[in-house]
C-alpha positions as CSV (number, residue, x, y, z in Angstrom):
1,M,-139.0,-100.7,32.2
2,R,-138.0,-100.9,35.9
3,I,-140.3,-99.2,38.5
4,L,-139.8,-98.7,42.3
5,Q,-142.8,-97.9,44.6
6,V,-141.5,-96.0,47.6
7,G,-143.3,-95.1,50.8
8,K,-145.2,-96.1,53.9
9,F,-144.8,-99.5,55.5
10,Y,-145.4,-103.2,55.4
11,P,-147.3,-105.4,56.2
12,V,-150.3,-103.6,54.6
13,V,-152.4,-101.8,57.1
14,G,-154.1,-98.9,55.3
15,G,-155.3,-97.7,51.9
16,V,-152.0,-96.2,50.8
17,E,-150.0,-99.3,51.4
18,K,-152.7,-101.4,49.7
19,V,-152.5,-99.2,46.6
20,M,-148.7,-99.6,46.6
21,Y,-148.9,-103.3,47.0
22,D,-151.6,-103.8,44.4
23,L,-149.6,-101.7,41.9
24,M,-146.5,-103.8,42.5
25,T,-148.2,-107.1,42.2
26,G,-150.4,-106.0,39.3
27,L,-147.6,-104.5,37.2
28,S,-145.2,-107.3,37.9
29,A,-147.9,-109.8,36.7
30,E,-147.9,-107.9,33.4
31,G,-144.2,-108.5,33.0
32,V,-143.1,-105.1,34.3
33,R,-140.2,-105.1,36.8
34,C,-141.8,-103.4,39.8
35,D,-140.4,-103.5,43.3
36,M,-141.6,-101.8,46.5
37,M,-139.5,-100.1,49.2
38,C,-141.0,-99.2,52.5
39,A,-140.4,-99.2,56.2
40,A,-140.8,-102.5,58.0
41,L,-143.2,-102.5,60.9
42,E,-140.9,-105.0,62.6
43,G,-137.6,-106.8,61.9
44,S,-134.4,-105.8,60.2
45,T,-133.6,-104.5,56.8
46,R,-134.2,-107.3,54.2
47,V,-135.4,-108.2,50.7
48,E,-138.3,-110.6,50.2
49,K,-139.1,-112.0,46.8
50,V,-142.8,-111.6,45.7
51,N,-142.6,-113.1,42.2
52,E,-140.2,-113.2,39.3
53,N,-140.7,-109.5,38.6
54,A,-141.0,-108.0,42.1
55,V,-139.3,-107.8,45.4
56,L,-140.1,-106.1,48.7
57,I,-137.3,-104.0,50.1
58,L,-138.1,-103.7,53.8
59,C,-136.1,-101.1,55.7
60,R,-135.6,-101.3,59.5
61,T,-137.6,-98.8,61.5
62,L,-136.2,-97.1,64.6
63,F,-139.5,-95.7,65.9
64,K,-142.8,-94.1,64.8
65,M,-143.4,-90.4,65.2
66,A,-146.5,-88.4,64.1
67,S,-147.7,-91.3,61.9
68,T,-144.3,-91.5,60.2
69,M,-142.0,-94.5,60.4
70,I,-138.5,-93.1,61.1
71,S,-136.3,-95.4,59.0
72,P,-132.8,-94.1,58.2
73,A,-132.2,-97.4,56.4
74,M,-134.6,-96.2,53.7
75,I,-132.3,-93.4,52.9
76,F,-129.3,-95.7,52.5
77,Q,-131.2,-98.3,50.6
78,L,-132.7,-95.9,48.1
79,R,-129.3,-94.2,47.5
80,R,-127.8,-97.6,46.9
81,R,-130.5,-98.9,44.6
82,C,-132.2,-96.0,42.9
83,R,-130.1,-95.9,39.7
84,S,-131.4,-99.4,38.8
85,Y,-134.8,-97.9,38.1
86,D,-136.3,-95.9,35.3
87,I,-139.1,-94.4,37.4
88,L,-139.5,-93.9,41.2
89,H,-143.1,-93.8,42.2
90,I,-143.2,-91.8,45.5
91,H,-146.3,-92.1,47.7
92,H,-147.4,-89.1,49.7
93,P,-147.9,-88.2,52.5
94,D,-144.7,-89.9,53.7
95,P,-141.9,-87.5,54.9
96,M,-139.5,-90.5,55.1
97,A,-139.9,-91.3,51.4
98,A,-139.5,-87.7,50.4
99,L,-136.3,-87.3,52.4
100,A,-134.9,-90.5,51.0
101,L,-135.5,-89.3,47.5
102,R,-134.0,-85.9,48.3
103,L,-130.8,-87.5,49.5
104,S,-130.6,-90.3,46.9
105,G,-129.0,-88.4,44.1
106,Y,-131.5,-90.0,41.7
107,R,-131.8,-88.2,38.3
108,G,-134.5,-90.3,36.6
109,Q,-138.2,-89.8,36.3
110,V,-140.4,-89.3,39.4
111,V,-144.1,-90.0,39.8
112,L,-145.6,-88.3,42.9
113,H,-148.7,-90.1,44.1
114,W,-150.7,-87.5,46.1
115,H,-153.0,-89.6,48.2
116,S,-154.0,-86.7,50.4
117,D,-153.0,-83.4,51.9
118,I,-151.4,-83.3,55.3
119,L,-154.2,-82.0,57.4
120,K,-153.7,-83.3,61.0
121,Q,-150.0,-82.7,61.7
122,Q,-150.0,-78.9,61.1
123,F,-147.2,-78.2,63.5
124,L,-144.8,-80.7,61.9
125,L,-146.0,-79.6,58.4
126,R,-144.2,-76.3,59.0
127,F,-140.9,-78.2,59.1
128,F,-141.8,-80.6,56.3
129,K,-143.3,-78.0,53.9
130,P,-139.9,-77.0,52.2
131,L,-139.2,-80.6,51.5
132,Q,-142.8,-81.1,50.2
133,N,-142.4,-78.1,47.9
134,W,-139.2,-79.6,46.6
135,L,-140.9,-82.9,46.0
136,I,-143.8,-81.2,44.0
137,H,-141.2,-79.3,41.9
138,R,-139.1,-82.5,41.4
139,A,-142.0,-84.7,40.2
140,D,-142.5,-85.3,36.5
141,R,-146.1,-86.4,37.0
142,I,-148.4,-85.9,40.0
143,V,-151.2,-88.5,40.2
144,G,-154.2,-88.5,42.5
145,T,-157.2,-90.6,43.2
146,T,-159.4,-87.9,41.5
147,K,-158.4,-84.9,39.5
148,Y,-160.8,-82.8,41.6
149,Y,-158.8,-83.5,44.8
150,L,-155.5,-82.5,43.0
151,E,-157.1,-79.3,41.7
152,K,-158.5,-78.4,45.2
153,S,-155.3,-79.0,47.1
154,P,-153.8,-75.7,48.2
155,F,-150.3,-77.3,48.2
156,L,-150.4,-78.1,44.5
157,A,-151.4,-74.7,43.2
158,G,-149.3,-74.0,40.1
159,A,-148.5,-77.7,39.4
160,S,-151.6,-78.5,37.3
161,D,-149.6,-79.2,34.2
162,K,-148.3,-82.3,35.9
163,F,-151.7,-83.7,37.1
164,V,-152.9,-87.1,36.0
165,P,-155.9,-88.8,37.7
166,L,-155.4,-92.4,38.7
167,H,-158.5,-93.9,40.3
168,I,-158.0,-96.6,42.9
169,G,-159.1,-99.9,41.6
170,I,-159.9,-103.1,43.5
171,D,-161.0,-106.7,42.9
172,P,-164.8,-106.9,43.0
173,V,-166.3,-107.9,46.3
174,I,-168.5,-110.9,45.5
175,P,-171.0,-112.0,48.2
176,E,-172.2,-115.6,48.5
177,E,-175.9,-115.8,48.4
178,A,-176.2,-118.1,51.4
179,D,-174.1,-115.6,53.5
180,V,-176.2,-112.7,52.4
181,D,-179.4,-114.6,53.4
182,A,-177.8,-115.4,56.7
183,V,-177.3,-111.7,57.5
184,R,-180.8,-110.7,56.3
185,N,-182.3,-113.5,58.4
186,R,-180.5,-112.1,61.4
187,Y,-182.6,-109.0,61.1
188,P,-185.9,-110.1,59.6
189,G,-188.2,-107.6,58.1
190,R,-185.6,-104.8,58.2
191,K,-184.1,-102.7,55.5
192,I,-180.3,-102.8,56.3
193,V,-178.3,-99.6,56.0
194,F,-174.6,-100.5,56.3
195,S,-171.5,-98.3,57.0
196,L,-167.9,-99.2,57.7
197,G,-164.8,-97.4,59.0
198,R,-162.7,-96.4,62.0
199,L,-164.8,-94.8,64.7
200,V,-163.1,-91.5,64.6
201,E,-164.4,-87.9,64.2
202,Y,-163.8,-87.3,60.5
203,K,-165.9,-90.4,59.6
204,G,-169.0,-88.5,60.8
205,F,-170.8,-91.5,62.3
206,S,-172.5,-89.3,64.9
207,Y,-174.6,-87.8,62.0
208,L,-175.4,-91.3,60.7
209,V,-176.6,-92.2,64.2
210,D,-178.7,-89.0,64.3
211,A,-180.1,-89.8,60.8
212,A,-181.7,-93.0,62.3
213,E,-184.1,-90.8,64.2
214,F,-185.7,-89.8,60.9
215,L,-185.9,-93.3,59.5
216,P,-189.0,-95.5,59.8
217,D,-188.9,-98.4,62.3
218,D,-188.3,-101.0,59.6
219,Y,-184.8,-99.5,58.8
220,L,-181.7,-100.7,60.7
221,V,-178.4,-99.0,60.6
222,L,-175.4,-101.3,61.0
223,I,-171.9,-99.7,61.6
224,G,-168.8,-101.8,61.4
225,G,-165.5,-100.8,62.8
226,T,-163.7,-99.9,66.0
227,G,-162.0,-96.8,67.3
228,P,-161.7,-94.2,70.1
229,L,-165.3,-92.9,69.6
230,E,-167.0,-96.2,70.3
231,E,-168.2,-95.4,73.8
232,E,-169.3,-92.0,72.8
233,L,-171.4,-93.4,69.9
234,K,-172.9,-96.0,72.2
235,S,-174.0,-93.3,74.6
236,R,-175.4,-91.3,71.7
237,I,-177.5,-94.3,70.6
238,V,-178.8,-94.9,74.1
239,S,-179.5,-91.2,74.9
240,R,-181.6,-90.9,71.7
241,G,-183.4,-94.2,72.3
242,L,-182.1,-95.7,69.1
243,Q,-181.0,-99.1,70.4
244,D,-183.5,-100.9,68.0
245,K,-182.4,-98.8,65.0
246,V,-178.6,-98.5,65.2
247,M,-176.1,-101.3,66.0
248,L,-172.3,-101.0,66.4
249,L,-170.9,-104.3,65.0
250,G,-167.3,-103.8,66.1
251,R,-164.7,-105.2,63.8
252,V,-166.2,-107.1,60.9
253,A,-163.9,-109.8,59.7
254,D,-162.7,-109.5,56.0
255,E,-164.4,-112.7,55.1
256,D,-167.7,-111.5,56.5
257,L,-167.7,-108.1,54.7
258,P,-169.1,-109.3,51.4
259,A,-172.3,-110.6,53.1
260,Y,-172.9,-107.2,54.8
261,Y,-172.4,-105.3,51.6
262,G,-174.7,-107.7,49.7
263,A,-177.4,-107.7,52.3
264,S,-177.6,-103.9,52.5
265,S,-180.2,-101.8,50.7
266,V,-177.9,-98.8,51.0
267,F,-174.3,-98.2,52.0
268,V,-173.6,-94.8,53.7
269,L,-170.3,-92.9,53.8
270,S,-171.0,-90.1,56.3
271,S,-167.5,-88.5,56.5
272,I,-167.2,-84.8,57.2
273,Q,-163.6,-83.8,56.6
274,K,-161.2,-83.8,53.6
275,T,-159.1,-86.4,55.4
276,E,-161.5,-88.8,53.5
277,A,-160.0,-88.2,50.1
278,F,-161.6,-91.1,48.1
279,G,-163.5,-93.7,50.2
280,I,-162.5,-97.2,49.1
281,V,-165.5,-98.6,50.9
282,Q,-167.7,-96.8,48.3
283,I,-166.3,-98.8,45.5
284,E,-166.4,-102.0,47.5
285,A,-170.1,-101.4,47.9
286,M,-170.6,-100.5,44.3
287,S,-168.9,-103.7,43.2
288,C,-171.7,-105.6,45.0
289,G,-174.4,-103.5,43.3
290,T,-175.2,-101.7,46.5
291,P,-176.2,-98.0,46.1
292,V,-174.3,-95.4,48.0
293,V,-175.2,-92.3,50.0
294,A,-172.1,-90.2,50.4
295,T,-171.2,-86.7,51.6
296,K,-170.2,-83.7,49.6
297,I,-167.0,-82.9,51.5
298,P,-165.4,-79.6,50.3
299,G,-162.2,-80.3,48.4
300,S,-162.5,-84.1,48.6
301,G,-163.0,-86.5,45.8
302,V,-165.6,-88.6,47.7
303,S,-168.6,-87.2,45.9
304,K,-166.8,-87.6,42.5
305,V,-166.5,-91.3,43.2
306,N,-170.2,-91.7,43.9
307,A,-172.0,-90.3,40.9
308,D,-175.1,-88.5,42.2
309,G,-178.2,-89.9,40.5
310,I,-176.3,-92.8,39.0
311,S,-174.7,-95.0,41.6
312,G,-176.4,-93.3,44.6
313,I,-177.0,-89.9,46.1
314,N,-174.6,-87.3,47.5
315,V,-175.7,-85.1,50.4
316,D,-174.3,-82.2,52.4
317,T,-171.9,-83.0,55.3
318,R,-173.2,-82.9,58.9
319,D,-176.8,-83.2,57.6
320,A,-178.5,-86.1,59.5
321,R,-181.9,-85.3,58.0
322,G,-180.5,-85.2,54.5
323,I,-178.7,-88.5,55.0
324,A,-182.0,-90.1,56.2
325,S,-183.9,-88.6,53.2
326,A,-181.4,-90.0,50.7
327,I,-181.5,-93.4,52.4
328,M,-185.3,-93.5,52.2
329,S,-185.3,-92.2,48.6
330,I,-183.3,-95.3,47.5
331,A,-184.4,-98.0,49.9
332,G,-188.1,-97.0,49.9
333,D,-188.6,-97.5,46.2
334,R,-187.7,-100.9,44.8
335,N,-187.5,-99.8,41.2
336,R,-185.3,-96.8,42.1
337,Q,-183.1,-99.1,44.2
338,R,-182.7,-101.5,41.3
339,I,-181.7,-98.6,38.9
340,Y,-179.1,-97.3,41.4
341,S,-177.9,-100.8,42.0
342,Q,-177.3,-101.3,38.2
343,G,-175.7,-97.9,38.0
344,A,-173.3,-98.7,40.9
345,L,-172.2,-102.0,39.2
346,E,-171.7,-100.3,35.8
347,R,-169.7,-97.4,37.4
348,F,-167.5,-99.8,39.3
349,S,-166.8,-101.8,36.1
350,R,-166.0,-98.7,34.1
351,F,-163.8,-96.8,36.5
352,F,-162.7,-98.7,39.6
353,T,-161.4,-102.2,38.8
354,K,-157.9,-103.2,39.7
355,E,-157.2,-104.1,36.1
356,R,-158.1,-100.5,35.0
357,M,-155.9,-99.0,37.7
358,I,-152.9,-101.1,36.5
359,S,-153.6,-100.3,32.9
360,N,-153.8,-96.6,33.5
361,C,-150.7,-96.6,35.7
362,L,-148.8,-98.4,33.0
363,G,-150.0,-95.7,30.6
364,I,-148.6,-93.0,32.8
365,Y,-145.2,-94.8,33.0
366,N,-145.1,-95.3,29.2
367,S,-145.8,-91.6,28.6
368,L,-142.9,-90.7,30.8
369,I,-140.5,-93.1,29.2
370,N,-141.6,-92.0,25.7
371,S,-141.3,-88.3,26.6
372,D,-137.8,-89.0,28.0
373,N,-136.7,-90.9,24.9
374,N,-138.1,-88.1,22.7
375,A,-136.2,-85.5,24.7
376,R,-133.0,-87.5,24.3
377,R,-133.5,-87.7,20.6
378,V,-133.9,-84.0,20.3
379,T,-130.8,-83.4,22.3
380,E,-128.8,-85.8,20.2
381,D,-130.1,-84.3,17.0
């Protein structure tokens, strides 16, 4: 079996690229030939060896437009190499990958990985939609981070017979006890509420800030991340007199994140728009045994990742009082917090490990290969 992951860019910056890279390294470690083709953020077209069963095919980028890397080299490289693979795994949204597939002449099996709908670039979607429709029709399987997200996508109506859920899986985040103690000692006597993400509108951090007004004084909300709304959030904190209850941490280094997850009584995902399709930070928190408060975003899989009443509590979007109530319900009762903590750990282990993602993805590939072989036998008979 030979697989090619196609889409996005390298080095890894966001969630889609991380999923691609983890699939490549995980499958190749299992002895499956799995390469990855993507746009290079810098440098010329080149091939870099990852291990004995995987290479990175990096395609020169001319420029970036509307969050898409414009890389004609990807078209030429895919057309040149595609016939060496049994399955092309196309990651969406990435118009460049879709165009490369359309012009490649490839006749083999295609897996379309639908990470999210295109929501922001509505003007450009008008031009891309015919190609997107072709891609949906061309795909043999359409996989998504949750089946719910696939079912609620207006673009995928009529393609439900191709749907297969493929949860994102990660290595567990394991905090060191000394580091956790150091964070807690920094804020003595406080129940820590942690959140993490880019400071942009769809993350809903303004509602988390407002929620702090309804929390007792022994609660402290820590928000990690940077972004264009940083100054606006600072002003909001000051105008509401919440300087002692909400802190913006700025960028938290990767090596420091486990300590913050581990020191927290609750992790909050306050996002308000379907742009948040899954919320990897949720499963990072769960892997530490930290209960989650998440929002019920219409059409998103976020509230399907966090099991209400098991790994945490799901609340309505844009509901500061509801967020505060859920936080206090968990952190204000040690026994309930312990039960949610155990539920978070068990849910992570059952559904969201990297090993399970790799195993499930391999199962999807095998089903395609087997169905193709069976179809060939019927034709030959």
